[in-house]
Wavefront OBJ file of the C-alpha trace (Angstrom):
o trace
v 40.238 -3.279 -19.526
v 41.508 -7.070 -19.766
v 42.033 -6.910 -15.886
v 38.656 -5.233 -15.150
v 36.893 -8.207 -17.450
v 38.941 -10.837 -15.689
v 37.621 -9.331 -12.395
v 34.037 -9.552 -13.466
v 33.457 -12.934 -12.252
v 33.795 -11.991 -8.780
v 30.741 -9.718 -9.525
v 28.800 -12.364 -10.848
v 29.380 -14.652 -7.869
v 28.249 -11.633 -5.560
v 24.721 -11.259 -7.356
v 24.105 -14.935 -8.146
v 22.485 -15.535 -4.677
v 19.926 -12.581 -5.447
v 19.733 -13.633 -9.039
v 18.885 -17.098 -8.369
v 16.447 -16.236 -5.440
v 14.818 -13.908 -7.827
v 14.665 -16.427 -10.910
v 13.197 -19.259 -8.324
v 10.609 -17.305 -6.381
v 9.619 -14.384 -8.571
v 10.264 -14.593 -12.215
v 9.527 -18.665 -12.516
v 6.190 -18.378 -10.677
v 5.051 -15.266 -12.491
v 5.628 -17.045 -15.968
v 4.003 -20.372 -14.538
v 0.873 -18.550 -13.514
v 0.622 -17.103 -16.848
v 0.897 -20.515 -18.204
v -2.048 -21.717 -15.478
v -4.294 -18.418 -16.303
v -4.598 -19.980 -19.969
v -5.859 -23.488 -18.847
v -8.752 -24.660 -16.355
v -6.750 -25.728 -13.497
v -8.118 -27.309 -10.659
v -5.695 -28.199 -7.840
v -7.655 -31.558 -7.135
v -7.873 -32.558 -10.802
v -5.429 -34.247 -12.904
v -6.497 -32.790 -16.163
v -5.957 -29.019 -16.924
v -7.066 -28.208 -20.364
v -6.205 -25.654 -22.282
v -9.073 -22.885 -22.768
v -7.072 -19.922 -23.907
v -8.440 -16.585 -22.631
v -11.862 -17.857 -21.345
v -10.667 -17.554 -17.612
v -10.063 -13.933 -18.569
v -13.541 -13.196 -20.247
v -15.293 -15.191 -17.422
v -13.598 -13.312 -14.674
v -14.366 -9.932 -16.213
v -18.167 -11.091 -16.536
v -18.354 -12.159 -13.168
v -20.308 -9.671 -10.888
v -18.432 -10.557 -7.772
v -15.049 -9.962 -9.276
v -16.058 -6.461 -10.705
v -17.205 -5.772 -7.315
v -13.758 -6.792 -5.825
v -12.021 -4.402 -8.293
v -14.520 -1.479 -7.355
v -13.817 -1.863 -3.694
v -9.917 -2.243 -4.424
v -10.014 1.265 -6.399
v -12.195 2.692 -3.387
v -9.692 1.962 -0.995
v -6.848 3.262 -2.688
v -8.486 6.303 -3.680
v -8.844 7.172 -0.174
v -5.882 5.244 1.608
v -3.374 6.890 -0.722
v -3.940 10.441 -0.201
v -4.651 10.206 3.399
v -1.596 8.156 4.013
v 0.400 10.462 2.279
v -0.963 13.700 3.593
v -0.876 12.104 7.146
v 2.883 11.116 6.768
v 4.103 14.224 5.675
v 2.542 16.006 8.347
v 3.812 13.827 11.274
v 7.357 14.241 9.481
v 7.364 17.664 9.316
v 6.130 17.914 12.877
v 9.215 15.301 14.128
v 11.686 17.136 12.085
v 11.747 20.060 14.643
v 14.793 20.147 16.849
v 12.775 19.860 20.124
v 14.344 17.605 23.287
v 12.909 14.389 23.266
v 11.567 14.328 19.604
v 12.965 11.079 18.994
v 10.727 9.482 21.406
v 8.072 10.555 19.024
v 9.755 9.527 15.825
v 10.002 5.889 17.743
v 6.532 5.595 18.732
v 5.076 6.723 15.338
v 7.481 3.784 13.723
v 6.643 1.112 16.111
v 3.295 -0.044 14.229
v 5.464 -0.828 11.221
v 7.362 -3.324 13.017
v 4.559 -4.976 14.243
v 2.660 -8.125 12.563
v -0.217 -7.089 10.489
v -1.886 -10.196 12.119
v -1.537 -8.717 15.328
v -2.337 -5.344 14.697
v -5.368 -6.383 13.158
v -6.448 -8.257 16.675
v -5.749 -5.001 18.213
v -7.920 -2.909 15.984
v -10.416 -5.929 16.222
v -10.867 -4.918 20.050
v -10.838 -1.376 19.380
v -13.891 -1.313 16.912
v -15.779 -3.968 18.879
v -19.243 -3.170 19.448
v -19.874 -2.891 23.128
v -16.606 -3.003 24.612
v -14.355 -1.373 22.180
v -12.180 1.295 22.807
v -14.073 3.418 20.572
v -17.633 2.656 21.635
v -16.775 2.430 25.234
v -15.292 5.874 24.790
v -18.370 7.314 23.143
v -20.622 5.976 26.047
v -18.436 7.290 28.642
v -18.867 10.675 26.916
v -22.579 10.545 27.247
v -23.177 8.615 23.670
v -26.058 6.441 23.238
v -26.249 3.120 21.599
v -23.291 1.382 20.126
v -21.979 0.866 16.353
v -20.629 -2.571 14.934
v -18.011 -1.038 12.745
v -16.868 -4.182 11.208
v -20.595 -5.354 10.475
v -21.855 -1.751 8.880
v -21.346 -1.556 5.254
v -20.836 1.955 5.410
v -18.040 1.598 8.098
v -16.279 -1.561 7.440
v -14.072 0.105 4.377
v -13.706 3.279 6.638
v -12.416 0.943 9.562
v -9.647 -0.310 7.082
v -8.600 2.822 5.790
v -8.060 4.542 9.207
v -6.199 1.173 10.223
v -4.083 1.771 6.798
v -2.906 4.783 8.385
v -1.331 3.731 11.406
v 0.358 0.481 9.754
v 1.860 2.725 6.793
v 2.983 5.830 8.789
v 6.135 4.881 10.261
v 7.819 3.914 6.629
v 6.386 6.879 4.912
v 7.220 9.434 7.732
v 10.808 7.920 7.861
v 11.593 8.355 4.034
v 9.544 11.958 4.358
v 11.801 12.838 7.530
v 15.088 12.040 5.426
v 13.791 14.177 2.521
v 13.211 17.194 4.742
v 16.538 16.694 6.579
v 18.294 16.599 3.231
v 16.767 20.499 2.317
v 19.826 22.895 2.819
v 19.126 24.965 5.861
v 20.163 28.400 3.806
v 16.993 28.003 2.091
v 14.763 28.224 4.912
v 17.297 31.086 6.089
v 16.791 33.276 2.651
v 12.908 32.587 3.110
v 13.232 33.408 6.709
v 14.982 36.924 5.939
v 12.659 37.630 3.317
v 9.701 37.592 5.954
v 8.467 34.163 5.182
v 6.101 32.927 8.004
v 6.862 28.844 8.775
v 3.649 27.659 6.663
v 5.011 29.743 3.880
v 8.684 28.302 4.211
v 7.061 24.761 4.533
v 4.640 25.627 1.272
v 7.475 27.432 -1.017
v 10.524 25.571 0.094
v 9.813 21.860 1.512
v 7.263 20.888 -0.467
v 8.840 21.864 -4.012
v 11.984 20.010 -2.679
v 10.480 17.285 -1.440
v 8.664 16.461 -4.784
v 10.852 13.381 -5.963
v 10.492 12.072 -2.431
v 6.403 12.258 -2.724
v 6.494 10.605 -5.906
v 8.674 7.634 -4.593
v 6.297 8.019 -1.348
v 2.721 7.754 -3.626
v 3.858 5.034 -6.063
v 5.174 2.670 -3.374
v 2.209 3.343 -1.179
v -0.014 2.784 -4.211
v 1.345 -0.446 -4.962
v 1.099 -1.440 -1.160
v -2.604 -0.210 -1.140
v -3.579 -2.765 -4.251
v -2.289 -5.328 -2.247
v -4.272 -5.317 0.753
v -5.109 -8.884 2.166
v -4.265 -9.482 5.677
v -6.320 -6.806 7.277
v -9.465 -8.022 5.258
v -9.093 -11.757 6.126
v -8.757 -11.105 9.993
v -11.211 -8.366 10.432
v -13.879 -8.635 7.684
v -13.442 -11.714 5.576
v -14.521 -9.386 2.515
v -18.018 -8.507 4.158
v -20.399 -7.097 5.187
v -22.166 -7.896 2.327
v -18.989 -7.795 -0.104
v -18.314 -4.302 0.863
v -14.585 -5.051 1.400
v -14.248 -7.899 -0.811
v -11.062 -6.642 -2.271
v -9.180 -8.227 -5.208
v -6.302 -9.940 -3.720
v -8.553 -11.444 -1.031
v -10.946 -12.601 -4.015
v -8.267 -14.200 -5.292
v -7.474 -16.225 -2.227
v -10.637 -17.379 -2.077
v -10.811 -18.485 -5.864
v -7.257 -20.406 -5.182
v -7.719 -21.864 -2.028
v -11.390 -22.336 -1.042
v -12.547 -23.310 -4.981
v -8.990 -24.621 -5.673
v -9.553 -22.585 -9.274
v -5.696 -21.937 -9.627
v -6.176 -21.091 -13.260
v -8.840 -18.531 -12.447
v -6.765 -16.961 -9.991
v -3.712 -16.839 -11.905
v -5.779 -15.047 -14.350
v -7.062 -12.667 -12.042
v -3.755 -12.007 -10.526
v -2.579 -10.973 -13.957
v -5.488 -8.430 -14.067
v -4.367 -6.955 -10.739
v -0.866 -6.776 -11.888
v -1.982 -4.753 -14.880
v -3.872 -2.670 -12.279
v -0.965 -1.771 -10.618
v 1.103 -1.451 -13.330
v -1.362 1.125 -15.039
v -1.826 3.247 -12.181
v 1.473 3.568 -11.070
v 2.770 4.508 -14.668
v 0.138 7.108 -14.632
v 1.130 8.531 -11.473
v 4.673 8.509 -12.428
v 4.056 10.168 -15.592
v 1.779 12.742 -14.177
v 4.041 13.480 -11.165
v 7.304 13.712 -13.519
v 5.472 16.122 -15.815
v 4.597 18.266 -12.707
v 8.234 18.157 -11.463
v 9.333 19.060 -15.123
v 7.077 22.216 -15.308
v 8.126 23.076 -12.006
v 11.596 23.201 -12.753
v 11.008 25.132 -16.185
v 8.929 27.588 -13.969
l 1 2 3 4 5 6 7 8 9 10 11 12 13 14 15 16 17 18 19 20 21 22 23 24 25 26 27 28 29 30 31 32 33 34 35 36 37 38 39 40 41 42 43 44 45 46 47 48 49 50 51 52 53 54 55 56 57 58 59 60 61 62 63 64 65 66 67 68 69 70 71 72 73 74 75 76 77 78 79 80 81 82 83 84 85 86 87 88 89 90 91 92 93 94 95 96 97 98 99 100 101 102 103 104 105 106 107 108 109 110 111 112 113 114 115 116 117 118 119 120 121 122 123 124 125 126 127 128 129 130 131 132 133 134 135 136 137 138 139 140 141 142 143 144 145 146 147 148 149 150 151 152 153 154 155 156 157 158 159 160 161 162 163 164 165 166 167 168 169 170 171 172 173 174 175 176 177 178 179 180 181 182 183 184 185 186 187 188 189 190 191 192 193 194 195 196 197 198 199 200 201 202 203 204 205 206 207 208 209 210 211 212 213 214 215 216 217 218 219 220 221 222 223 224 225 226 227 228 229 230 231 232 233 234 235 236 237 238 239 240 241 242 243 244 245 246 247 248 249 250 251 252 253 254 255 256 257 258 259 260 261 262 263 264 265 266 267 268 269 270 271 272 273 274 275 276 277 278 279 280 281 282 283 284 285 286 287 288 289 290 291 292 293 294 295 296
């Protein structure tokens, strides 16, 4: 034990860079943001008077911020289930032992390694009202008129959700694919001997054994969905008529357009609380489902 304690310093040396990085660029900014949230902190003014919880009460009374919370929740409600289901379906398809399936795995993953700014610009072209890919295709098929998707309140959020399916597909697919490939083949062989079809094998073998993987994917996808920013900044700027003004973009405007970093810090803490509460609820519900399934 004495020799083990004497060698502990080597472990501390290895973790020191990561610890220093987290302390400087994660923990300290979080603490300092909490300090700023209690002050009226304007970037262009020298005095930062202490206001206590006034930033939080003002923010929660602001109808524009409440609208941003509503838009964020709408985005999360649609993008998370659709993203998880789509990724699972694609993972099940590319898990088949077919010649050339590796090419499809690569193609599905390519959007994940691209810049969100570049991908957003591609989607802007796809959604253009006259010469965009969708409208041009509809016109070629005989459709009349064009739709300006990013300028229509009923379509802008749907466009962001559709874009999220493509951007997040690759990482989620890889995680599900790893989970599917870790399922012992003996289970599938036993199910086939019992006369189970491919769908029943997927329903009664694959899905239950993928429950821990699904829990991880759902929680990480939810956290990422709450942090939607680049796509909104590039494609809609919160419009039309504030229908895509999500919380993180609202925080950006408060901090870097109005320079009210105290208010922006308070909003950041509200966003953090939202993510934490939703993630914990998902974790508890899905863990309870896992426990009940194991008992059954």
